[in-house]
Kinemage of the C-alpha trace (Angstrom):
@kinemage 1
@onewidth
@group {chain A} dominant
@subgroup {mainchain}
@vectorlist {calphas} color= white
{ca met a 1} P 134.163 104.537 111.081
{ca tyr a 2} L 134.342 103.651 114.750
{ca ile a 3} L 132.160 101.083 116.482
{ca asn a 4} L 132.373 100.587 120.250
{ca gly a 5} L 135.632 102.534 120.358
{ca gln a 6} L 137.362 100.487 117.643
{ca ala a 7} L 138.293 101.704 114.172
{ca val a 8} L 136.425 99.715 111.499
{ca ala a 9} L 137.694 99.915 107.920
{ca leu a 10} L 135.431 99.756 104.903
{ca pro a 11} L 136.128 96.431 103.197
{ca gln a 12} L 137.662 96.358 99.752
{ca asn a 13} L 135.508 95.480 96.750
{ca ile a 14} L 132.156 96.657 98.067
{ca gly a 15} L 130.278 97.155 94.811
{ca ile a 16} L 132.624 95.023 92.687
{ca ala a 17} L 131.566 91.501 91.674
{ca ser a 18} L 134.117 88.836 92.621
{ca asn a 19} L 134.569 87.926 88.935
{ca gln a 20} L 134.840 91.617 87.958
{ca ser a 21} L 131.744 91.230 85.724
{ca cys a 22} L 129.927 94.106 87.400
{ca ile a 23} L 131.052 97.301 89.077
{ca tyr a 24} L 128.440 99.444 90.792
{ca trp a 25} L 128.722 103.183 90.321
{ca leu a 26} L 129.580 103.432 94.026
{ca his a 27} L 132.334 101.069 95.146
{ca thr a 28} L 135.583 100.575 97.067
{ca his a 29} L 138.834 99.221 95.659
{ca asp a 30} L 140.714 98.828 98.921
{ca thr a 31} L 140.368 99.378 102.671
{ca ser a 32} L 141.429 103.052 102.584
{ca gly a 33} L 137.859 104.212 103.195
{ca val a 34} L 137.609 105.967 99.849
{ca ile a 35} L 134.270 105.437 98.124
{ca his a 36} L 134.694 105.753 94.365
{ca ile a 37} L 131.920 107.242 92.269
{ca glu a 38} L 132.123 106.233 88.635
{ca ser a 39} L 128.755 107.113 87.143
{ca pro a 40} L 127.738 107.982 83.574
{ca thr a 41} L 125.451 110.707 84.932
{ca gln a 42} L 126.219 113.674 87.135
{ca lys a 43} L 124.168 113.517 90.298
{ca ile a 44} L 124.662 113.659 94.019
{ca tyr a 45} L 124.752 110.213 95.519
{ca thr a 46} L 124.389 109.751 99.259
{ca leu a 47} L 126.051 107.540 101.806
{ca gly a 48} L 122.676 105.788 101.994
{ca asn a 49} L 123.013 104.759 98.327
{ca phe a 50} L 126.397 103.208 99.093
{ca leu a 51} L 125.220 101.521 102.294
{ca asn a 52} L 122.279 99.968 100.433
{ca ile a 53} L 124.682 98.372 97.956
{ca trp a 54} L 126.837 97.072 100.807
{ca gln a 55} L 123.941 95.741 102.877
{ca gln a 56} L 121.831 94.273 100.069
{ca arg a 57} L 124.442 92.935 97.649
{ca phe a 58} L 127.714 92.641 99.575
{ca ser a 59} L 126.701 91.918 103.172
{ca ser a 60} L 129.178 89.025 103.197
{ca leu a 61} L 131.862 91.730 103.385
{ca gly a 62} L 130.904 92.439 106.987
{ca tyr a 63} L 128.072 94.960 106.991
{ca pro a 64} L 127.939 96.223 110.601
{ca ser a 65} L 124.466 95.841 112.100
{ca gln a 66} L 124.965 99.134 113.953
{ca leu a 67} L 124.642 100.980 110.628
{ca ser a 68} L 120.963 100.048 110.626
{ca gln a 69} L 120.428 101.927 113.892
{ca ser a 70} L 119.628 105.614 113.922
{ca ala a 71} L 120.589 106.233 117.566
{ca gly a 72} L 124.027 106.040 119.137
{ca trp a 73} L 125.949 107.692 116.304
{ca lys a 74} L 128.066 110.830 116.186
{ca ile a 75} L 128.503 111.966 112.621
{ca tyr a 76} L 131.126 114.364 111.281
{ca val a 77} L 131.406 115.738 107.765
{ca asn a 78} L 134.658 117.518 106.930
{ca gly a 79} L 135.499 117.583 110.640
{ca lys a 80} L 132.263 119.269 111.722
{ca ala a 81} L 129.304 117.741 113.547
{ca tyr a 82} L 126.524 116.687 111.171
{ca asn a 83} L 122.959 116.684 112.443
{ca gly a 84} L 121.298 114.774 109.616
{ca ser a 85} L 120.955 111.030 109.243
{ca ile a 86} L 123.737 108.750 108.035
{ca pro a 87} L 121.891 107.830 104.805
{ca ser a 88} L 121.358 111.498 103.917
{ca ile a 89} L 125.062 112.458 103.848
{ca pro a 90} L 125.900 113.612 100.302
{ca leu a 91} L 128.919 111.981 98.692
{ca asn a 92} L 130.710 114.946 97.173
{ca ala a 93} L 134.270 114.803 95.895
{ca his a 94} L 136.797 114.694 98.728
{ca thr a 95} L 134.219 114.779 101.505
{ca leu a 96} L 135.596 113.435 104.777
{ca ile a 97} L 132.992 111.461 106.712
{ca thr a 98} L 133.592 110.115 110.193
{ca leu a 99} L 130.977 107.861 111.780
{ca ala a 100} L 131.308 107.002 115.459
{ca tyr a 101} L 128.961 104.542 117.167
{ca asn a 102} L 129.261 104.282 120.941
{ca ser a 103} L 132.748 105.783 120.560
{ca pro a 104} L 132.910 109.006 122.598
{ca asn a 105} L 136.669 109.425 122.121
{ca ala a 106} L 136.649 109.119 118.313
{ca gln a 107} L 138.098 112.155 116.598
{ca pro a 108} L 136.735 113.338 113.253
{ca asp a 109} L 138.956 113.135 110.210
{ca thr a 110} L 140.052 116.578 109.037
{ca thr a 111} L 142.680 115.722 106.410
{ca tyr a 112} L 143.337 112.972 103.881
{ca asn a 113} L 146.024 112.541 101.220
{ca trp a 114} L 143.902 111.998 98.113
{ca asn a 115} L 146.928 111.169 95.904
{ca gly a 116} L 145.378 112.616 92.769
{ca leu a 117} L 141.895 111.187 93.275
């Protein structure tokens, strides 16, 4: 994610209670940008589902206010321009999502070393 030309990492532990008592089905373990999906049911979650968890339950981890705006974003999915809204992006296995707010020089991610994920 890029905001105003600067790379912004997803914080670690979005979706994980500080005492480890609760782990949401959508969560991060580190700042790599990988969103883990560990759900007992097979369904397509969206980036909107993840952002709701971050904004409503883990906003103390630095939820960017720009994510609440619909204008000003360039969105790329697997390196290609995406014309839908940020919340509608499906979270499929190994999907590369690049979000760029007011960042005209941001380049979309096209590769990632998943290391067995």
